[in-house]
Backbone as CSV, one residue per row, in Angstrom:
resi,resn,N_x,N_y,N_z,CA_x,CA_y,CA_z,C_x,C_y,C_z
1,MET,113.276,124.729,118.540,112.038,124.234,117.963,111.136,125.416,117.645
2,PRO,110.471,125.377,116.491,109.574,126.482,116.133,108.425,126.595,117.132
3,GLN,107.927,127.798,117.282,106.824,128.066,118.201,105.536,128.275,117.412
4,PHE,104.480,127.605,117.819,103.172,127.752,117.211,102.165,128.017,118.315
5,ASP,101.218,128.897,118.046,100.179,129.129,119.046,99.061,128.106,118.857
6,ASP,98.096,128.117,119.762,97.013,127.134,119.728,96.220,127.185,118.425
7,PHE,96.000,128.398,117.889,95.252,128.525,116.636,95.991,127.848,115.482
8,GLU,97.300,128.058,115.418,98.090,127.460,114.332,98.132,125.943,114.455
9,ILE,98.260,125.437,115.679,98.272,123.983,115.882,96.927,123.390,115.464
10,LYS,95.838,124.038,115.875,94.506,123.567,115.471,94.361,123.619,113.950
11,MET,94.855,124.695,113.344,94.765,124.852,111.894,95.499,123.715,111.185
12,LEU,96.709,123.415,111.618,97.487,122.348,110.995,96.791,120.999,111.161
13,ASP,96.223,120.770,112.334,95.518,119.520,112.593,94.308,119.377,111.665
14,VAL,93.517,120.426,111.544,92.336,120.403,110.676,92.737,120.202,109.216
15,LEU,93.753,120.913,108.768,94.168,120.831,107.368,94.734,119.458,107.007
16,GLN,95.356,118.764,107.967,95.835,117.412,107.683,94.675,116.456,107.444
17,ARG,93.559,116.701,108.092,92.378,115.850,107.909,91.581,116.244,106.679
18,ASP,91.565,117.552,106.345,90.785,118.039,105.199,91.465,119.272,104.619
19,GLY,92.367,119.035,103.680,93.110,120.132,103.064,92.288,120.985,102.119
20,ARG,91.078,120.564,101.816,90.213,121.332,100.908,89.238,122.241,101.657
21,LYS,89.321,122.270,102.964,88.395,123.067,103.754,88.600,124.544,103.437
22,PRO,87.535,125.256,103.076,87.654,126.694,102.806,88.109,127.458,104.051
23,VAL,88.831,128.551,103.846,89.369,129.329,104.955,88.255,129.798,105.886
24,SER,87.096,130.128,105.342,85.991,130.583,106.192,85.558,129.481,107.155
25,GLU,85.474,128.240,106.679,85.111,127.117,107.552,86.241,126.788,108.511
26,LEU,87.474,126.863,108.031,88.637,126.634,108.875,88.656,127.631,110.027
27,ALA,88.416,128.890,109.702,88.406,129.944,110.722,87.359,129.650,111.783
28,GLN,86.186,129.269,111.360,85.106,128.969,112.295,85.478,127.782,113.187
29,GLU,86.074,126.758,112.598,86.417,125.559,113.356,87.489,125.799,114.408
30,ILE,88.439,126.689,114.109,89.516,126.927,115.088,89.248,128.126,115.987
31,GLY,88.166,128.852,115.722,87.783,129.946,116.619,88.383,131.293,116.278
32,LEU,88.620,131.554,115.013,89.131,132.846,114.561,88.174,133.416,113.524
33,SER,88.297,134.716,113.257,87.570,135.280,112.128,88.366,134.986,110.853
34,THR,87.738,135.172,109.716,88.317,134.741,108.447,89.630,135.444,108.109
35,THR,89.709,136.753,108.266,90.914,137.487,107.865,92.153,137.072,108.662
36,PRO,92.103,137.030,110.007,93.299,136.560,110.731,93.649,135.105,110.419
37,CYS,92.629,134.295,110.173,92.885,132.897,109.820,93.621,132.831,108.477
38,ALA,93.164,133.608,107.507,93.807,133.630,106.190,95.246,134.112,106.300
39,ARG,95.496,135.115,107.142,96.871,135.620,107.338,97.769,134.541,107.925
40,ARG,97.262,133.828,108.922,98.053,132.754,109.545,98.314,131.627,108.544
41,PHE,97.283,131.294,107.775,97.420,130.264,106.741,98.519,130.649,105.756
42,ASP,98.482,131.881,105.260,99.498,132.354,104.312,100.890,132.341,104.943
43,ALA,100.973,132.748,106.202,102.265,132.773,106.902,102.829,131.361,107.053
44,LEU,101.969,130.382,107.352,102.428,128.999,107.473,102.913,128.460,106.130
45,GLN,102.261,128.852,105.050,102.732,128.457,103.722,104.062,129.132,103.392
46,ASP,104.151,130.428,103.651,105.382,131.167,103.360,106.571,130.633,104.150
47,ALA,106.307,130.167,105.377,107.379,129.641,106.233,107.754,128.209,105.864
48,GLY,107.018,127.600,104.936,107.321,126.236,104.536,106.756,125.178,105.466
49,VAL,105.910,125.578,106.419,105.285,124.607,107.310,104.236,123.813,106.531
50,ILE,103.451,124.504,105.726,102.508,123.854,104.817,103.179,123.826,103.450
51,ASN,103.469,122.626,102.965,104.204,122.476,101.710,103.319,122.325,100.488
52,GLY,102.039,122.125,100.680,101.154,121.948,99.536,99.990,121.058,99.901
53,PHE,99.172,120.782,98.909,97.989,119.951,99.092,97.937,118.950,97.951
54,SER,97.442,117.746,98.270,97.346,116.733,97.232,96.190,115.791,97.532
55,ALA,95.756,115.087,96.503,94.713,114.086,96.663,95.327,112.791,97.172
56,VAL,94.620,112.081,98.023,95.052,110.773,98.493,94.372,109.749,97.587
57,ILE,95.169,109.043,96.802,94.654,108.118,95.799,94.774,106.687,96.315
58,SER,93.726,105.914,96.153,93.755,104.506,96.523,94.605,103.747,95.509
59,ARG,95.699,103.159,95.965,96.579,102.427,95.045,95.843,101.269,94.385
60,ARG,95.004,100.583,95.147,94.264,99.443,94.598,93.277,99.883,93.518
61,ALA,92.654,101.046,93.715,91.667,101.541,92.746,92.308,101.879,91.407
62,VAL,93.620,102.129,91.412,94.310,102.418,90.150,95.162,101.231,89.690
63,GLY,94.917,100.049,90.280,95.547,98.824,89.804,96.901,98.484,90.381
64,LEU,97.311,99.141,91.455,98.591,98.823,92.088,98.325,97.873,93.254
65,MET,98.318,96.590,92.957,97.895,95.579,93.923,99.021,95.117,94.845
66,VAL,100.265,95.413,94.516,101.406,94.949,95.303,102.142,96.164,95.863
67,GLU,102.276,96.156,97.186,102.995,97.224,97.886,104.116,96.571,98.683
68,VAL,105.329,97.098,98.554,106.486,96.516,99.233,107.402,97.603,99.784
69,PHE,108.168,97.196,100.777,109.288,97.996,101.242,110.543,97.238,100.840
70,ILE,111.483,97.951,100.252,112.708,97.320,99.781,113.897,98.021,100.429
71,GLN,114.705,97.225,101.128,115.943,97.738,101.703,117.059,97.471,100.703
72,VAL,117.911,98.470,100.499,118.989,98.370,99.514,120.321,98.657,100.194
73,ARG,121.291,97.793,99.924,122.652,97.996,100.418,123.569,98.220,99.226
74,LEU,124.395,99.247,99.315,125.351,99.543,98.245,126.687,98.873,98.530
75,THR,127.486,98.696,97.481,128.800,98.077,97.638,129.785,99.034,98.279
76,SER,129.612,100.334,98.023,130.573,101.316,98.516,129.895,102.664,98.702
77,HIS,130.458,103.434,99.627,129.996,104.812,99.809,131.082,105.800,99.430
78,SER,132.254,105.274,99.108,133.390,106.156,98.830,133.452,106.602,97.372
79,ASP,132.681,105.964,96.507,132.650,106.397,95.114,131.368,107.206,94.881
80,GLU,130.933,107.250,93.656,129.722,108.012,93.318,128.457,107.169,93.422
81,SER,128.549,105.945,93.937,127.399,105.039,93.990,126.174,105.643,94.665
82,PRO,126.310,106.250,95.853,125.100,106.799,96.475,124.416,107.860,95.613
83,GLU,125.165,108.745,95.022,124.587,109.792,94.189,123.921,109.209,92.941
84,HIS,124.572,108.228,92.323,123.992,107.581,91.143,122.707,106.839,91.506
85,PHE,122.731,106.159,92.652,121.546,105.435,93.094,120.389,106.402,93.339
86,ILE,120.646,107.483,94.046,119.605,108.479,94.348,119.023,109.052,93.062
87,THR,119.877,109.391,92.118,119.415,109.935,90.835,118.527,108.930,90.111
88,ALA,118.936,107.663,90.098,118.152,106.629,89.416,116.802,106.422,90.092
89,VAL,116.786,106.369,91.419,115.550,106.139,92.162,114.566,107.292,91.961
90,GLN,115.067,108.504,91.877,114.189,109.655,91.670,113.452,109.578,90.337
91,ARG,113.992,108.827,89.377,113.354,108.675,88.065,112.418,107.463,87.996
92,MET,112.381,106.637,89.019,111.576,105.412,89.007,110.177,105.709,89.536
93,ASP,109.192,105.629,88.658,107.818,105.945,89.034,107.273,104.989,90.095
94,GLU,107.723,103.748,90.098,107.234,102.756,91.061,107.614,103.096,92.498
95,VAL,108.676,103.870,92.665,109.161,104.230,94.003,108.420,105.480,94.468
96,SER,107.555,105.299,95.466,106.779,106.443,95.962,107.525,107.210,97.033
97,ALA,108.485,106.562,97.702,109.277,107.240,98.733,110.609,106.513,98.878
98,CYS,111.623,107.257,99.292,112.951,106.684,99.496,113.622,107.433,100.645
99,TRP,114.207,106.671,101.551,114.903,107.247,102.693,116.318,106.669,102.773
100,THR,117.275,107.459,103.224,118.580,106.920,103.605,118.436,106.459,105.050
101,MET,119.129,105.371,105.378,118.931,104.738,106.674,120.258,104.443,107.362
102,THR,120.191,104.287,108.676,121.308,103.738,109.419,121.082,102.236,109.533
103,GLY,122.116,101.504,109.915,121.972,100.063,110.103,122.560,99.274,108.953
104,GLU,122.057,98.057,108.770,122.603,97.145,107.766,122.406,97.621,106.339
105,TYR,121.301,98.297,106.072,120.984,98.725,104.713,121.103,100.240,104.609
106,ASP,121.361,100.703,103.406,121.607,102.125,103.167,120.348,102.909,102.822
107,PHE,119.411,102.255,102.135,118.197,102.932,101.671,116.976,102.070,101.959
108,LEU,115.855,102.734,102.168,114.559,102.070,102.283,113.646,102.680,101.236
109,LEU,113.095,101.822,100.375,112.208,102.273,99.303,110.791,101.781,99.562
110,HIS,109.829,102.627,99.302,108.419,102.229,99.303,108.028,102.125,97.835
111,VAL,107.583,100.924,97.431,107.342,100.638,96.021,105.932,100.069,95.846
112,MET,105.257,100.497,94.785,103.936,99.970,94.431,103.947,99.579,92.962
113,VAL,103.470,98.352,92.676,103.408,97.831,91.311,102.110,97.047,91.124
114,PRO,101.704,96.810,89.874,100.448,96.100,89.631,100.443,94.631,90.072
115,SER,101.563,93.920,89.911,101.544,92.471,90.171,102.897,91.999,90.699
116,VAL,102.910,90.756,91.153,104.164,90.148,91.610,105.134,90.019,90.441
117,ASP,104.636,89.745,89.252,105.514,89.695,88.078,106.173,91.051,87.835
118,ASP,105.401,92.124,88.015,105.971,93.464,87.862,107.004,93.743,88.947
119,LEU,106.762,93.248,90.151,107.735,93.404,91.235,109.028,92.673,90.893
120,ASN,108.901,91.441,90.404,110.080,90.679,90.004,110.866,91.428,88.933
121,ASP,110.169,91.943,87.941,110.825,92.694,86.869,111.527,93.934,87.433
122,PHE,110.847,94.653,88.313,111.429,95.859,88.892,112.700,95.531,89.681
123,VAL,112.628,94.520,90.545,113.776,94.188,91.400,114.918,93.585,90.584
124,MET,114.604,92.588,89.777,115.658,91.838,89.091,116.255,92.572,87.893
125,HIS,115.429,93.302,87.149,115.902,93.890,85.903,116.172,95.388,85.973
126,ARG,115.752,96.017,87.051,116.007,97.460,87.151,116.806,97.794,88.400
127,LEU,116.286,97.430,89.555,116.929,97.818,90.811,118.278,97.120,91.006
128,MET,118.308,95.814,90.854,119.553,95.055,91.072,120.614,95.362,90.020
129,ARG,120.218,95.914,88.894,121.183,96.223,87.838,121.752,97.639,87.941
130,LEU,121.301,98.377,88.942,121.881,99.716,89.122,123.319,99.577,89.596
131,PRO,124.223,100.383,89.054,125.621,100.315,89.492,125.726,100.592,90.995
132,GLY,126.505,99.759,91.665,126.755,99.969,93.079,125.794,99.258,94.014
133,VAL,124.720,98.653,93.492,123.787,97.940,94.360,124.376,96.581,94.707
134,ARG,124.545,96.340,95.998,125.111,95.074,96.472,124.027,94.028,96.671
135,ASP,122.989,94.363,97.445,121.877,93.435,97.619,120.638,94.186,98.073
136,VAL,119.505,93.485,97.968,118.220,94.064,98.361,117.479,93.073,99.240
137,HIS,116.629,93.613,100.077,115.761,92.804,100.938,114.355,93.357,100.767
138,THR,113.441,92.517,100.293,112.085,92.959,99.979,111.100,92.432,101.004
139,GLN,110.218,93.316,101.472,109.170,92.935,102.413,107.819,93.335,101.829
140,LEU,106.976,92.333,101.613,105.655,92.541,101.050,104.708,93.060,102.133
141,VAL,103.949,94.091,101.805,102.940,94.612,102.718,101.703,93.739,102.591
142,LEU,101.275,93.153,103.697,100.059,92.346,103.694,98.821,93.214,103.885
143,GLN,98.906,94.147,104.807,97.777,95.036,105.074,98.314,96.341,105.643
144,ASN,97.785,97.437,105.137,98.145,98.752,105.652,97.192,99.069,106.806
145,ILE,97.702,99.098,108.012,96.888,99.357,109.194,96.677,100.849,109.389
146,LYS,97.723,101.625,109.175,97.650,103.066,109.399,98.648,103.756,108.496
147,GLY,98.188,104.737,107.764,99.090,105.508,106.946,98.699,105.459,105.481
148,PRO,99.286,106.254,104.616,100.294,107.231,105.027,99.704,108.200,106.039
149,GLY,100.529,108.550,106.954,100.028,109.227,108.133,100.135,110.724,108.132
150,HIS,99.645,111.237,109.198,99.701,112.662,109.462,101.006,112.974,110.190
151,VAL,101.338,114.228,110.261,102.492,114.654,111.042,102.012,114.863,112.476
152,PRO,102.581,114.165,113.456,102.147,114.332,114.841,102.367,115.776,115.313
153,LEU,101.390,116.318,116.017,101.467,117.705,116.480,101.408,117.830,118.001
154,GLY,101.222,116.721,118.697,101.070,116.759,120.149,102.221,117.431,120.879
155,HIS,103.428,117.287,120.375,104.599,117.878,121.039,104.578,119.404,120.992
156,LEU,103.790,119.978,120.077,103.720,121.443,119.968,102.850,122.063,121.054
157,LYS,102.004,121.251,121.670,101.066,121.744,122.678,101.685,121.821,124.064
158,LYS,102.897,121.316,124.221,103.542,121.281,125.550,104.121,122.620,125.925
């Protein structure tokens, strides 16, 4: 497991809450001077610990009123179906995240669309028609209680 000191753990925690915080303010908050803080920040980026920064956009504010998780099962894993499915999903704007899974289903998709009609169109006319897709199981999100979340850092302090 990678080793992080207390300053780096504090830095990562602060940046997850406010990625736009200037290095001078970040340094003050974690108890370092600006130059060593900037060096640590750059080192964390270079090491791939910090992958980038982005805005958190409200899906509802941009008209995406329906959020679902879709489990997908393929007919076979011995042909090119998984690779074809992955390639197709990477091109689908409605799919915000996709994971391969253990258990009954092969993939879990996080999907956002404007309406239930758009969801029906996406599932019936795009997703189910992909070669190798055997069946899908869709779960509508009623309310997002927590997330998208932060990366837990508590284990680094032990």
